[in-house]
All heavy atoms as a GROMACS GRO file, in nm:
protein
  586
    1GLY      N    1  -5.074   3.012   4.268
    1GLY     CA    2  -5.153   3.045   4.374
    1GLY      C    3  -5.109   2.978   4.504
    1GLY      O    4  -5.098   3.024   4.615
    2MET      N    5  -5.070   2.848   4.499
    2MET     CA    6  -5.022   2.772   4.597
    2MET      C    7  -4.896   2.841   4.664
    2MET      O    8  -4.888   2.838   4.792
    2MET     CB    9  -4.990   2.625   4.570
    2MET     CG   10  -5.095   2.541   4.524
    2MET     SD   11  -5.207   2.492   4.663
    2MET     CE   12  -5.092   2.406   4.771
    3GLN      N   13  -4.807   2.878   4.589
    3GLN     CA   14  -4.688   2.938   4.637
    3GLN      C   15  -4.707   3.064   4.712
    3GLN      O   16  -4.640   3.084   4.827
    3GLN     CB   17  -4.589   2.972   4.517
    3GLN     CG   18  -4.446   3.011   4.560
    3GLN     CD   19  -4.368   3.017   4.432
    3GLN    OE1   20  -4.410   3.019   4.319
    3GLN    NE2   21  -4.239   3.037   4.456
    4LEU      N   22  -4.821   3.147   4.684
    4LEU     CA   23  -4.847   3.258   4.755
    4LEU      C   24  -4.918   3.219   4.886
    4LEU      O   25  -4.898   3.299   4.989
    4LEU     CB   26  -4.934   3.345   4.668
    4LEU     CG   27  -4.858   3.415   4.539
    4LEU    CD1   28  -4.961   3.478   4.462
    4LEU    CD2   29  -4.750   3.503   4.572
    5LEU      N   30  -5.003   3.128   4.884
    5LEU     CA   31  -5.088   3.093   5.004
    5LEU      C   32  -5.014   3.008   5.106
    5LEU      O   33  -5.046   3.020   5.221
    5LEU     CB   34  -5.206   3.028   4.963
    5LEU     CG   35  -5.310   3.111   4.875
    5LEU    CD1   36  -5.421   3.016   4.822
    5LEU    CD2   37  -5.361   3.222   4.961
    6LEU      N   38  -4.927   2.930   5.073
    6LEU     CA   39  -4.864   2.830   5.161
    6LEU      C   40  -4.795   2.895   5.284
    6LEU      O   41  -4.808   2.836   5.382
    6LEU     CB   42  -4.759   2.734   5.091
    6LEU     CG   43  -4.826   2.612   5.021
    6LEU    CD1   44  -4.730   2.549   4.928
    6LEU    CD2   45  -4.878   2.516   5.140
    7PRO      N   46  -4.727   3.013   5.272
    7PRO     CA   47  -4.666   3.070   5.396
    7PRO      C   48  -4.775   3.102   5.499
    7PRO      O   49  -4.732   3.115   5.628
    7PRO     CB   50  -4.596   3.197   5.343
    7PRO     CG   51  -4.570   3.166   5.198
    7PRO     CD   52  -4.684   3.085   5.148
    8TYR      N   53  -4.897   3.112   5.470
    8TYR     CA   54  -5.008   3.141   5.566
    8TYR      C   55  -5.079   3.027   5.603
    8TYR      O   56  -5.181   3.027   5.681
    8TYR     CB   57  -5.097   3.248   5.500
    8TYR     CG   58  -5.014   3.372   5.461
    8TYR    CD1   59  -4.999   3.384   5.320
    8TYR    CD2   60  -4.968   3.460   5.553
    8TYR    CE1   61  -4.907   3.497   5.280
    8TYR    CE2   62  -4.896   3.569   5.515
    8TYR     CZ   63  -4.873   3.593   5.378
    8TYR     OH   64  -4.784   3.699   5.326
    9ALA      N   65  -5.056   2.903   5.552
    9ALA     CA   66  -5.139   2.788   5.566
    9ALA      C   67  -5.128   2.732   5.700
    9ALA      O   68  -5.033   2.733   5.773
    9ALA     CB   69  -5.093   2.677   5.471
   10LYS      N   70  -5.240   2.702   5.762
   10LYS     CA   71  -5.263   2.641   5.896
   10LYS      C   72  -5.288   2.492   5.878
   10LYS      O   73  -5.264   2.420   5.979
   10LYS     CB   74  -5.390   2.697   5.963
   10LYS     CG   75  -5.388   2.843   5.981
   10LYS     CD   76  -5.275   2.890   6.066
   10LYS     CE   77  -5.281   3.043   6.095
   10LYS     NZ   78  -5.158   3.108   6.112
   11GLY      N   79  -5.305   2.442   5.763
   11GLY     CA   80  -5.329   2.303   5.724
   11GLY      C   81  -5.305   2.283   5.579
   11GLY      O   82  -5.321   2.372   5.488
   12VAL      N   83  -5.264   2.156   5.544
   12VAL     CA   84  -5.240   2.121   5.404
   12VAL      C   85  -5.313   1.986   5.379
   12VAL      O   86  -5.299   1.901   5.454
   12VAL     CB   87  -5.094   2.116   5.365
   12VAL    CG1   88  -5.066   2.057   5.226
   12VAL    CG2   89  -5.029   2.252   5.378
   13SER      N   90  -5.384   1.982   5.264
   13SER     CA   91  -5.443   1.851   5.235
   13SER      C   92  -5.381   1.798   5.092
   13SER      O   93  -5.366   1.872   5.012
   13SER     CB   94  -5.589   1.867   5.213
   13SER     OG   95  -5.662   1.889   5.343
   14ALA      N   96  -5.356   1.668   5.093
   14ALA     CA   97  -5.311   1.610   4.981
   14ALA      C   98  -5.424   1.545   4.915
   14ALA      O   99  -5.483   1.446   4.964
   14ALA     CB  100  -5.199   1.510   5.001
   15LYS      N  101  -5.474   1.594   4.792
   15LYS     CA  102  -5.592   1.540   4.735
   15LYS      C  103  -5.552   1.459   4.617
   15LYS      O  104  -5.455   1.488   4.548
   15LYS     CB  105  -5.685   1.657   4.683
   15LYS     CG  106  -5.819   1.610   4.636
   15LYS     CD  107  -5.902   1.729   4.617
   15LYS     CE  108  -5.955   1.786   4.742
   15LYS     NZ  109  -6.064   1.883   4.731
   16SER      N  110  -5.622   1.350   4.591
   16SER     CA  111  -5.596   1.269   4.477
   16SER      C  112  -5.726   1.218   4.405
   16SER      O  113  -5.824   1.214   4.466
   16SER     CB  114  -5.503   1.146   4.511
   16SER     OG  115  -5.572   1.070   4.614
   17TYR      N  116  -5.709   1.196   4.273
   17TYR     CA  117  -5.822   1.150   4.204
   17TYR      C  118  -5.795   1.021   4.130
   17TYR      O  119  -5.894   0.929   4.123
   17TYR     CB  120  -5.859   1.258   4.091
   17TYR     CG  121  -5.893   1.400   4.148
   17TYR    CD1  122  -5.787   1.494   4.164
   17TYR    CD2  123  -6.010   1.422   4.200
   17TYR    CE1  124  -5.817   1.614   4.225
   17TYR    CE2  125  -6.043   1.553   4.268
   17TYR     CZ  126  -5.940   1.637   4.272
   17TYR     OH  127  -5.964   1.762   4.331
   18ALA      N  128  -5.684   1.008   4.073
   18ALA     CA  129  -5.649   0.886   3.997
   18ALA      C  130  -5.501   0.864   3.989
   18ALA      O  131  -5.418   0.961   3.994
   18ALA     CB  132  -5.703   0.885   3.850
   19PHE      N  133  -5.456   0.740   3.979
   19PHE     CA  134  -5.310   0.703   3.976
   19PHE      C  135  -5.271   0.632   3.844
   19PHE      O  136  -5.352   0.556   3.805
   19PHE     CB  137  -5.270   0.620   4.103
   19PHE     CG  138  -5.302   0.688   4.228
   19PHE    CD1  139  -5.430   0.668   4.294
   19PHE    CD2  140  -5.215   0.770   4.288
   19PHE    CE1  141  -5.462   0.731   4.411
   19PHE    CE2  142  -5.241   0.833   4.408
   19PHE     CZ  143  -5.363   0.816   4.464
   20ASP      N  144  -5.152   0.653   3.808
   20ASP     CA  145  -5.098   0.575   3.697
   20ASP      C  146  -5.038   0.443   3.741
   20ASP      O  147  -5.034   0.426   3.863
   20ASP     CB  148  -5.006   0.656   3.612
   20ASP     CG  149  -4.874   0.697   3.679
   20ASP    OD1  150  -4.848   0.638   3.775
   20ASP    OD2  151  -4.805   0.785   3.628
   21ALA      N  152  -4.994   0.365   3.655
   21ALA     CA  153  -4.925   0.234   3.684
   21ALA      C  154  -4.816   0.246   3.786
   21ALA      O  155  -4.783   0.152   3.864
   21ALA     CB  156  -4.887   0.162   3.558
   22SER      N  157  -4.746   0.361   3.787
   22SER     CA  158  -4.628   0.371   3.879
   22SER      C  159  -4.665   0.429   4.014
   22SER      O  160  -4.578   0.446   4.101
   22SER     CB  161  -4.520   0.460   3.813
   22SER     OG  162  -4.567   0.589   3.804
   23GLY      N  163  -4.796   0.467   4.027
   23GLY     CA  164  -4.853   0.513   4.154
   23GLY      C  165  -4.840   0.666   4.173
   23GLY      O  166  -4.879   0.723   4.274
   24ALA      N  167  -4.816   0.740   4.048
   24ALA     CA  168  -4.824   0.884   4.052
   24ALA      C  169  -4.952   0.931   4.030
   24ALA      O  170  -5.039   0.865   3.958
   24ALA     CB  171  -4.727   0.942   3.940
   25GLU      N  172  -4.998   1.051   4.093
   25GLU     CA  173  -5.126   1.103   4.069
   25GLU      C  174  -5.126   1.154   3.917
   25GLU      O  175  -5.027   1.218   3.872
   25GLU     CB  176  -5.155   1.218   4.165
   25GLU     CG  177  -5.298   1.224   4.220
   25GLU     CD  178  -5.393   1.285   4.113
   25GLU    OE1  179  -5.353   1.363   4.021
   25GLU    OE2  180  -5.510   1.254   4.118
   26THR      N  181  -5.238   1.140   3.857
   26THR     CA  182  -5.242   1.171   3.705
   26THR      C  183  -5.272   1.318   3.683
   26THR      O  184  -5.245   1.364   3.567
   26THR     CB  185  -5.340   1.082   3.627
   26THR    OG1  186  -5.472   1.107   3.693
   26THR    CG2  187  -5.315   0.939   3.647
   27SER      N  188  -5.326   1.382   3.778
   27SER     CA  189  -5.361   1.529   3.745
   27SER      C  190  -5.287   1.637   3.830
   27SER      O  191  -5.301   1.752   3.806
   27SER     CB  192  -5.515   1.552   3.756
   27SER     OG  193  -5.553   1.526   3.882
   28ILE      N  194  -5.223   1.581   3.937
   28ILE     CA  195  -5.149   1.680   4.024
   28ILE      C  196  -5.003   1.649   4.025
   28ILE      O  197  -4.970   1.529   4.050
   28ILE     CB  198  -5.198   1.674   4.162
   28ILE    CG1  199  -5.353   1.714   4.165
   28ILE    CG2  200  -5.129   1.762   4.260
   28ILE    CD1  201  -5.430   1.688   4.290
   29ASP      N  202  -4.914   1.742   4.012
   29ASP     CA  203  -4.767   1.713   4.013
   29ASP      C  204  -4.725   1.721   4.173
   29ASP      O  205  -4.699   1.823   4.221
   29ASP     CB  206  -4.694   1.829   3.939
   29ASP     CG  207  -4.539   1.813   3.930
   29ASP    OD1  208  -4.491   1.720   4.007
   29ASP    OD2  209  -4.485   1.882   3.858
   30TYR      N  210  -4.721   1.602   4.231
   30TYR     CA  211  -4.695   1.592   4.374
   30TYR      C  212  -4.560   1.637   4.403
   30TYR      O  213  -4.526   1.685   4.510
   30TYR     CB  214  -4.718   1.445   4.415
   30TYR     CG  215  -4.858   1.434   4.480
   30TYR    CD1  216  -4.981   1.445   4.395
   30TYR    CD2  217  -4.870   1.410   4.615
   30TYR    CE1  218  -5.099   1.429   4.463
   30TYR    CE2  219  -5.000   1.392   4.677
   30TYR     CZ  220  -5.112   1.413   4.588
   30TYR     OH  221  -5.232   1.391   4.642
   31GLN      N  222  -4.464   1.609   4.305
   31GLN     CA  223  -4.316   1.655   4.335
   31GLN      C  224  -4.316   1.807   4.342
   31GLN      O  225  -4.254   1.860   4.439
   31GLN     CB  226  -4.234   1.598   4.234
   31GLN     CG  227  -4.208   1.454   4.230
   31GLN     CD  228  -4.125   1.396   4.128
   31GLN    OE1  229  -4.087   1.454   4.031
   31GLN    NE2  230  -4.076   1.275   4.152
   32ARG      N  231  -4.382   1.875   4.247
   32ARG     CA  232  -4.375   2.026   4.254
   32ARG      C  233  -4.448   2.066   4.387
   32ARG      O  234  -4.412   2.162   4.444
   32ARG     CB  235  -4.456   2.073   4.128
   32ARG     CG  236  -4.466   2.223   4.130
   32ARG     CD  237  -4.328   2.288   4.100
   32ARG     NE  238  -4.355   2.441   4.093
   32ARG     CZ  239  -4.289   2.527   4.159
   32ARG    NH1  240  -4.189   2.494   4.244
   32ARG    NH2  241  -4.320   2.659   4.142
   33MET      N  242  -4.568   2.009   4.415
   33MET     CA  243  -4.641   2.053   4.541
   33MET      C  244  -4.554   2.036   4.666
   33MET      O  245  -4.554   2.118   4.748
   33MET     CB  246  -4.772   1.974   4.553
   33MET     CG  247  -4.874   2.007   4.453
   33MET     SD  248  -4.927   2.182   4.470
   33MET     CE  249  -4.905   2.227   4.298
   34TRP      N  250  -4.480   1.921   4.670
   34TRP     CA  251  -4.393   1.891   4.778
   34TRP      C  252  -4.283   1.995   4.793
   34TRP      O  253  -4.252   2.046   4.904
   34TRP     CB  254  -4.335   1.748   4.775
   34TRP     CG  255  -4.249   1.725   4.893
   34TRP    CD1  256  -4.114   1.719   4.895
   34TRP    CD2  257  -4.306   1.690   5.020
   34TRP    NE1  258  -4.076   1.691   5.031
   34TRP    CE2  259  -4.182   1.663   5.107
   34TRP    CE3  260  -4.430   1.666   5.072
   34TRP    CZ2  261  -4.201   1.624   5.252
   34TRP    CZ3  262  -4.442   1.622   5.208
   34TRP    CH2  263  -4.333   1.607   5.289
   35GLN      N  264  -4.221   2.032   4.681
   35GLN     CA  265  -4.125   2.149   4.676
   35GLN      C  266  -4.174   2.280   4.724
   35GLN      O  267  -4.112   2.342   4.815
   35GLN     CB  268  -4.070   2.164   4.537
   35GLN     CG  269  -3.983   2.041   4.490
   35GLN     CD  270  -3.953   2.055   4.341
   35GLN    OE1  271  -4.002   2.144   4.266
   35GLN    NE2  272  -3.876   1.971   4.292
   36LEU      N  273  -4.299   2.300   4.681
   36LEU     CA  274  -4.366   2.435   4.740
   36LEU      C  275  -4.390   2.429   4.894
   36LEU      O  276  -4.364   2.527   4.949
   36LEU     CB  277  -4.485   2.455   4.665
   36LEU     CG  278  -4.479   2.494   4.509
   36LEU    CD1  279  -4.626   2.500   4.448
   36LEU    CD2  280  -4.405   2.623   4.491
   37ILE      N  281  -4.439   2.314   4.932
   37ILE     CA  282  -4.466   2.300   5.085
   37ILE      C  283  -4.339   2.313   5.153
   37ILE      O  284  -4.334   2.381   5.254
   37ILE     CB  285  -4.539   2.165   5.096
   37ILE    CG1  286  -4.675   2.158   5.042
   37ILE    CG2  287  -4.535   2.131   5.253
   37ILE    CD1  288  -4.738   2.025   5.045
   38GLN      N  289  -4.234   2.242   5.109
   38GLN     CA  290  -4.103   2.254   5.183
   38GLN      C  291  -4.042   2.394   5.176
   38GLN      O  292  -4.003   2.443   5.284
   38GLN     CB  293  -4.003   2.161   5.119
   38GLN     CG  294  -4.042   2.010   5.137
   38GLN     CD  295  -4.044   1.980   5.288
   38GLN    OE1  296  -3.941   1.988   5.364
   38GLN    NE2  297  -4.160   1.935   5.334
   39ALA      N  298  -4.058   2.469   5.062
   39ALA     CA  299  -4.000   2.602   5.049
   39ALA      C  300  -4.084   2.697   5.144
   39ALA      O  301  -4.026   2.798   5.169
   39ALA     CB  302  -4.004   2.645   4.911
   40SER      N  303  -4.202   2.678   5.163
   40SER     CA  304  -4.285   2.762   5.241
   40SER      C  305  -4.251   2.749   5.386
   40SER      O  306  -4.292   2.846   5.466
   40SER     CB  307  -4.434   2.730   5.222
   40SER     OG  308  -4.477   2.627   5.300
   41GLY      N  309  -4.178   2.652   5.434
   41GLY     CA  310  -4.156   2.635   5.580
   41GLY      C  311  -4.270   2.564   5.653
   41GLY      O  312  -4.260   2.544   5.776
   42TYR      N  313  -4.367   2.518   5.588
   42TYR     CA  314  -4.479   2.453   5.655
   42TYR      C  315  -4.424   2.325   5.723
   42TYR      O  316  -4.359   2.255   5.665
   42TYR     CB  317  -4.596   2.415   5.547
   42TYR     CG  318  -4.708   2.345   5.607
   42TYR    CD1  319  -4.800   2.411   5.690
   42TYR    CD2  320  -4.729   2.204   5.604
   42TYR    CE1  321  -4.914   2.349   5.742
   42TYR    CE2  322  -4.823   2.136   5.664
   42TYR     CZ  323  -4.928   2.217   5.734
   42TYR     OH  324  -5.026   2.146   5.799
   43GLN      N  325  -4.478   2.305   5.849
   43GLN     CA  326  -4.426   2.190   5.910
   43GLN      C  327  -4.539   2.113   5.991
   43GLN      O  328  -4.511   2.034   6.077
   43GLN     CB  329  -4.322   2.225   6.033
   43GLN     CG  330  -4.193   2.280   5.965
   43GLN     CD  331  -4.088   2.310   6.061
   43GLN    OE1  332  -4.095   2.289   6.174
   43GLN    NE2  333  -3.982   2.373   6.012
   44GLY      N  334  -4.658   2.152   5.962
   44GLY     CA  335  -4.775   2.082   6.011
   44GLY      C  336  -4.817   1.946   5.958
   44GLY      O  337  -4.742   1.895   5.863
   45TYR      N  338  -4.930   1.900   5.988
   45TYR     CA  339  -4.984   1.779   5.935
   45TYR      C  340  -5.035   1.803   5.791
   45TYR      O  341  -5.064   1.911   5.747
   45TYR     CB  342  -5.106   1.726   6.014
   45TYR     CG  343  -5.065   1.682   6.147
   45TYR    CD1  344  -5.084   1.754   6.266
   45TYR    CD2  345  -5.006   1.555   6.161
   45TYR    CE1  346  -5.045   1.715   6.380
   45TYR    CE2  347  -4.968   1.507   6.286
   45TYR     CZ  348  -5.003   1.592   6.402
   45TYR     OH  349  -4.952   1.555   6.531
   46ILE      N  350  -5.028   1.693   5.716
   46ILE     CA  351  -5.079   1.688   5.581
   46ILE      C  352  -5.195   1.590   5.582
   46ILE      O  353  -5.176   1.466   5.600
   46ILE     CB  354  -4.975   1.649   5.472
   46ILE    CG1  355  -4.865   1.758   5.473
   46ILE    CG2  356  -5.043   1.636   5.336
   46ILE    CD1  357  -4.759   1.723   5.378
   47GLY      N  358  -5.318   1.642   5.553
   47GLY     CA  359  -5.441   1.552   5.548
   47GLY      C  360  -5.444   1.490   5.415
   47GLY      O  361  -5.386   1.531   5.320
   48ILE      N  362  -5.511   1.382   5.402
   48ILE     CA  363  -5.520   1.307   5.282
   48ILE      C  364  -5.670   1.299   5.239
   48ILE      O  365  -5.750   1.259   5.324
   48ILE     CB  366  -5.466   1.164   5.291
   48ILE    CG1  367  -5.310   1.175   5.318
   48ILE    CG2  368  -5.489   1.084   5.170
   48ILE    CD1  369  -5.254   1.044   5.348
   49GLU      N  370  -5.698   1.332   5.111
   49GLU     CA  371  -5.830   1.314   5.058
   49GLU      C  372  -5.823   1.237   4.932
   49GLU      O  373  -5.745   1.276   4.837
   49GLU     CB  374  -5.896   1.452   5.035
   49GLU     CG  375  -5.898   1.544   5.145
   49GLU     CD  376  -5.951   1.680   5.122
   49GLU    OE1  377  -6.052   1.686   5.048
   49GLU    OE2  378  -5.892   1.782   5.163
   50TYR      N  379  -5.917   1.135   4.918
   50TYR     CA  380  -5.922   1.070   4.781
   50TYR      C  381  -6.056   1.089   4.730
   50TYR      O  382  -6.156   1.055   4.796
   50TYR     CB  383  -5.890   0.917   4.809
   50TYR     CG  384  -5.920   0.836   4.693
   50TYR    CD1  385  -5.824   0.857   4.578
   50TYR    CD2  386  -6.021   0.748   4.663
   50TYR    CE1  387  -5.846   0.783   4.454
   50TYR    CE2  388  -6.043   0.687   4.549
   50TYR     CZ  389  -5.954   0.701   4.442
   50TYR     OH  390  -5.972   0.632   4.325
   51GLU      N  391  -6.069   1.133   4.614
   51GLU     CA  392  -6.194   1.178   4.550
   51GLU      C  393  -6.214   1.098   4.418
   51GLU      O  394  -6.298   1.138   4.329
   51GLU     CB  395  -6.213   1.319   4.539
   51GLU     CG  396  -6.218   1.393   4.666
   51GLU     CD  397  -6.259   1.538   4.655
   51GLU    OE1  398  -6.276   1.582   4.542
   51GLU    OE2  399  -6.252   1.599   4.756
   52GLY      N  400  -6.137   0.988   4.400
   52GLY     CA  401  -6.138   0.915   4.280
   52GLY      C  402  -6.244   0.820   4.261
   52GLY      O  403  -6.323   0.798   4.359
   53GLN      N  404  -6.260   0.761   4.150
   53GLN     CA  405  -6.366   0.664   4.131
   53GLN      C  406  -6.302   0.533   4.088
   53GLN      O  407  -6.389   0.435   4.068
   53GLN     CB  408  -6.451   0.708   4.008
   53GLN     CG  409  -6.492   0.852   4.029
   53GLN     CD  410  -6.646   0.880   4.029
   53GLN    OE1  411  -6.709   0.799   3.964
   53GLN    NE2  412  -6.689   0.980   4.096
   54ASN      N  413  -6.188   0.514   4.083
   54ASN     CA  414  -6.128   0.391   4.030
   54ASN      C  415  -6.087   0.294   4.149
   54ASN      O  416  -6.022   0.187   4.115
   54ASN     CB  417  -6.002   0.412   3.935
   54ASN     CG  418  -6.048   0.480   3.813
   54ASN    OD1  419  -6.150   0.478   3.771
   54ASN    ND2  420  -5.958   0.577   3.763
   55ALA      N  421  -6.087   0.343   4.269
   55ALA     CA  422  -6.060   0.251   4.383
   55ALA      C  423  -6.152   0.290   4.496
   55ALA      O  424  -6.211   0.393   4.498
   55ALA     CB  425  -5.913   0.282   4.426
   56ASP      N  426  -6.153   0.201   4.598
   56ASP     CA  427  -6.245   0.230   4.703
   56ASP      C  428  -6.174   0.338   4.794
   56ASP      O  429  -6.045   0.354   4.777
   56ASP     CB  430  -6.287   0.108   4.789
   56ASP     CG  431  -6.166   0.044   4.865
   56ASP    OD1  432  -6.079   0.114   4.924
   56ASP    OD2  433  -6.162  -0.077   4.859
   57GLU      N  434  -6.236   0.399   4.881
   57GLU     CA  435  -6.183   0.512   4.953
   57GLU      C  436  -6.054   0.477   5.030
   57GLU      O  437  -5.959   0.538   5.020
   57GLU     CB  438  -6.282   0.578   5.049
   57GLU     CG  439  -6.235   0.699   5.109
   57GLU     CD  440  -6.350   0.766   5.197
   57GLU    OE1  441  -6.457   0.702   5.215
   57GLU    OE2  442  -6.326   0.878   5.243
   58ASP      N  443  -6.059   0.358   5.103
   58ASP     CA  444  -5.949   0.325   5.179
   58ASP      C  445  -5.817   0.301   5.096
   58ASP      O  446  -5.715   0.338   5.130
   58ASP     CB  447  -5.962   0.191   5.257
   58ASP     CG  448  -6.066   0.221   5.372
   58ASP    OD1  449  -6.081   0.324   5.420
   58ASP    OD2  450  -6.135   0.118   5.417
   59ALA      N  451  -5.835   0.229   4.980
   59ALA     CA  452  -5.729   0.203   4.892
   59ALA      C  453  -5.675   0.338   4.831
   59ALA      O  454  -5.554   0.351   4.817
   59ALA     CB  455  -5.771   0.109   4.784
   60GLY      N  456  -5.766   0.426   4.796
   60GLY     CA  457  -5.720   0.557   4.744
   60GLY      C  458  -5.638   0.635   4.853
   60GLY      O  459  -5.536   0.706   4.818
   61ILE      N  460  -5.682   0.635   4.975
   61ILE     CA  461  -5.617   0.704   5.083
   61ILE      C  462  -5.479   0.648   5.102
   61ILE      O  463  -5.365   0.707   5.114
   61ILE     CB  464  -5.702   0.697   5.218
   61ILE    CG1  465  -5.819   0.790   5.198
   61ILE    CG2  466  -5.604   0.738   5.336
   61ILE    CD1  467  -5.926   0.778   5.309
   62ARG      N  468  -5.467   0.507   5.106
   62ARG     CA  469  -5.341   0.439   5.118
   62ARG      C  470  -5.248   0.477   5.000
   62ARG      O  471  -5.128   0.501   5.024
   62ARG     CB  472  -5.351   0.293   5.127
   62ARG     CG  473  -5.404   0.255   5.272
   62ARG     CD  474  -5.405   0.097   5.292
   62ARG     NE  475  -5.482   0.029   5.204
   62ARG     CZ  476  -5.606  -0.004   5.212
   62ARG    NH1  477  -5.665   0.045   5.314
   62ARG    NH2  478  -5.672  -0.064   5.131
   63ALA      N  479  -5.307   0.469   4.869
   63ALA     CA  480  -5.216   0.506   4.757
   63ALA      C  481  -5.164   0.655   4.761
   63ALA      O  482  -5.052   0.679   4.735
   63ALA     CB  483  -5.302   0.489   4.631
   64THR      N  484  -5.250   0.742   4.824
   64THR     CA  485  -5.202   0.883   4.834
   64THR      C  486  -5.098   0.898   4.937
   64THR      O  487  -5.007   0.957   4.918
   64THR     CB  488  -5.328   0.965   4.869
   64THR    OG1  489  -5.421   0.956   4.768
   64THR    CG2  490  -5.286   1.117   4.873
   65ARG      N  491  -5.114   0.813   5.059
   65ARG     CA  492  -5.012   0.818   5.159
   65ARG      C  493  -4.883   0.761   5.100
   65ARG      O  494  -4.777   0.820   5.124
   65ARG     CB  495  -5.054   0.732   5.280
   65ARG     CG  496  -4.956   0.717   5.386
   65ARG     CD  497  -4.973   0.585   5.473
   65ARG     NE  498  -4.959   0.469   5.382
   65ARG     CZ  499  -4.999   0.360   5.413
   65ARG    NH1  500  -5.073   0.341   5.538
   65ARG    NH2  501  -5.003   0.266   5.331
   66ASP      N  502  -4.887   0.657   5.025
   66ASP     CA  503  -4.771   0.602   4.978
   66ASP      C  504  -4.695   0.692   4.870
   66ASP      O  505  -4.577   0.699   4.875
   66ASP     CB  506  -4.797   0.468   4.905
   66ASP     CG  507  -4.844   0.364   4.998
   66ASP    OD1  508  -4.833   0.376   5.127
   66ASP    OD2  509  -4.905   0.262   4.954
   67LEU      N  510  -4.782   0.764   4.800
   67LEU     CA  511  -4.722   0.865   4.698
   67LEU      C  512  -4.650   0.974   4.779
   67LEU      O  513  -4.544   1.014   4.747
   67LEU     CB  514  -4.834   0.919   4.616
   67LEU     CG  515  -4.789   1.027   4.521
   67LEU    CD1  516  -4.672   0.990   4.432
   67LEU    CD2  517  -4.910   1.072   4.435
   68LEU      N  518  -4.720   1.025   4.890
   68LEU     CA  519  -4.659   1.137   4.975
   68LEU      C  520  -4.527   1.084   5.026
   68LEU      O  521  -4.420   1.152   5.027
   68LEU     CB  522  -4.748   1.173   5.080
   68LEU     CG  523  -4.862   1.267   5.047
   68LEU    CD1  524  -4.956   1.281   5.164
   68LEU    CD2  525  -4.806   1.396   5.010
   69LEU      N  526  -4.516   0.967   5.074
   69LEU     CA  527  -4.402   0.909   5.134
   69LEU      C  528  -4.284   0.893   5.029
   69LEU      O  529  -4.172   0.925   5.070
   69LEU     CB  530  -4.420   0.774   5.215
   69LEU     CG  531  -4.512   0.789   5.342
   69LEU    CD1  532  -4.544   0.643   5.386
   69LEU    CD2  533  -4.443   0.871   5.448
   70ALA      N  534  -4.325   0.849   4.924
   70ALA     CA  535  -4.229   0.832   4.819
   70ALA      C  536  -4.172   0.966   4.767
   70ALA      O  537  -4.044   0.977   4.742
   70ALA     CB  538  -4.287   0.758   4.687
   71VAL      N  539  -4.256   1.067   4.749
   71VAL     CA  540  -4.215   1.195   4.703
   71VAL      C  541  -4.116   1.257   4.818
   71VAL      O  542  -4.012   1.317   4.781
   71VAL     CB  543  -4.334   1.287   4.678
   71VAL    CG1  544  -4.286   1.430   4.662
   71VAL    CG2  545  -4.406   1.241   4.552
   72ALA      N  546  -4.152   1.250   4.938
   72ALA     CA  547  -4.081   1.298   5.052
   72ALA      C  548  -3.942   1.227   5.056
   72ALA      O  549  -3.836   1.295   5.080
   72ALA     CB  550  -4.155   1.295   5.182
   73SER      N  551  -3.947   1.101   5.040
   73SER     CA  552  -3.816   1.013   5.049
   73SER      C  553  -3.730   1.062   4.932
   73SER      O  554  -3.613   1.069   4.955
   73SER     CB  555  -3.852   0.877   5.039
   73SER     OG  556  -3.740   0.799   5.031
   74HIS      N  557  -3.782   1.075   4.818
   74HIS     CA  558  -3.710   1.108   4.702
   74HIS      C  559  -3.644   1.249   4.711
   74HIS      O  560  -3.531   1.277   4.664
   74HIS     CB  561  -3.797   1.106   4.568
   74HIS     CG  562  -3.717   1.139   4.445
   74HIS    ND1  563  -3.628   1.047   4.391
   74HIS    CD2  564  -3.730   1.248   4.367
   74HIS    CE1  565  -3.574   1.115   4.282
   74HIS    NE2  566  -3.633   1.227   4.267
   75ALA      N  567  -3.718   1.342   4.773
   75ALA     CA  568  -3.678   1.481   4.783
   75ALA      C  569  -3.562   1.487   4.893
   75ALA      O  570  -3.481   1.584   4.880
   75ALA     CB  571  -3.800   1.568   4.831
   76GLY      N  572  -3.556   1.399   4.981
   76GLY     CA  573  -3.462   1.401   5.096
   76GLY      C  574  -3.321   1.348   5.047
   76GLY      O  575  -3.223   1.348   5.120
   77ARG      N  576  -3.314   1.291   4.921
   77ARG     CA  577  -3.183   1.250   4.871
   77ARG      C  578  -3.090   1.350   4.831
   77ARG      O  579  -3.120   1.453   4.783
   77ARG     CB  580  -3.215   1.147   4.762
   77ARG     CG  581  -3.283   1.026   4.812
   77ARG     CD  582  -3.297   0.926   4.690
   77ARG     NE  583  -3.388   0.825   4.750
   77ARG     CZ  584  -3.439   0.730   4.666
   77ARG    NH1  585  -3.410   0.740   4.541
   77ARG    NH2  586  -3.506   0.633   4.720
   0.00000   0.00000   0.00000
């Protein structure tokens, strides 16, 4: 569904719930999502939403931001 909808997206949100020891989101494949976003040509902002229970909201948002930056950096290699 994401692949079909992304070409029409006016905004994108990176949602997270929980992270493993390496900082990866445990239920969402962020590398795959990043590939879909890039392939769609989307160039807007990416909002961040943390809905987990294992960290406070600020820490969850920072962890999500760090994950996005890591995935984007890795994809650019």
